[in-house]
C-alpha positions, 0 to 999 in steps of 0.5 A, a space after each residue: 081569545 084564549 081562555 084565562 085560567 080561573 084565579 079563585 079570587 072573586 068580586 061580589 056578583 053585584 060589582 060584576 053586574 054593575 060593570 057589565 051594565 055600565 059597559 052595556 050603556 057605553 057600547 049597547 046591547 049588541 056590543 056587550 053580547 059580542 064582548 061576552 062571546 069573545 070573552 068565552 062567557 056566552 052564559 052571561 048573555 041576557 043572564 048577568 051576575 046576580 045582584 048580591 054581594 056574594 063573592 062569586 065572580 072570578 077575576 079571570 072572567 072580569 079580565 077576559 071581558 076587558 081583554 075582549 074589549 081591546 081585541 074587538 075595538 083595538 087598543 085606542 078604542 078599547 082604552 076609551 071605552 073602558 075608561 068611559 065604563 069605569 066612570 059610569 061604574 063609579 056612580 053605581 059603586 058609590 050608590 050600592 056600596 057606600 064607598 064614599 059615605 060621609 064625604 058629602 057632610 059639611 065638615 068634609 066639604 070645608 077640608 083642603 082638596 088634598 085632604 078630601 082626596 086622601 080621605 075619599 080615595 082611602 075610603 074607596 080602597 078600604 071598601 074594595 078590600 072589604 067586599 072583594 079579593 082585590 086589596 087596595 091601598 092609598 099612599 100620599 107621596 111628594 109627587 102625588 097620591 099612589 093608589 095601589 091594587 093588589 090582585 088586580 082583576 082588570 088584567 089578571 092572567 093576561 100578558 101585556 106590553 103596556 098598562 091596560 087597567 083603564 077601567 080602574 083609571 076611569 073609576 078613579 077619574 070619576 071619583 076624583 071629579 066627584 070628590 073635588 066638586 067637578 075638577 079633572 085629574 091626571 091618573 096614570 098607571 105606572 105599574 101593571 101586574 099584566 106586565 109582570 109587576 107585583 101590583 097595579 099602581 096609579 099615580 094621581 097628580 095633586 093639582 087638577 088639570 081642569 
């Protein structure tokens, strides 16, 4: 695939490492090596980003990995794998960055479900905004919650015909499952910067689907 020009927008090295190792869990060692080669990132093979919070991993490299995933496995296969990796990433993000610190306390557990989502996803958005150049926000609307990513690393520099930020979808799905105590929610990307929108925006319906 064609290289994506550097963005000068960065993730912490630890966050990139978490995603790459989560992806390796899903597709195996040979699979992640092939993806890194296809993404024009062979230097990362057996040399994953450092386990530090330094902002050194360019959004273009993160996007290249996701583009390579779809190119290798096709739109449907790439989408499924990206969502699985996103779900696996959530657990490590929670553990390493304290994205939902305090939400296991008793006072939080007795809150109504909508309040849990509002507080929990709001905290996660704030953490991403603090640790990276990805600014995120949450807004409650009549039709559900709208989670917005500015400067989205998942699709940065790519030109897409359909929304493709399934890593973020998977991460949001798993965070909602954790916040709700096991429920699954519908998460749909309704705007994508890879398609020319200003932001990537995700609609989360308030009622769980299971």
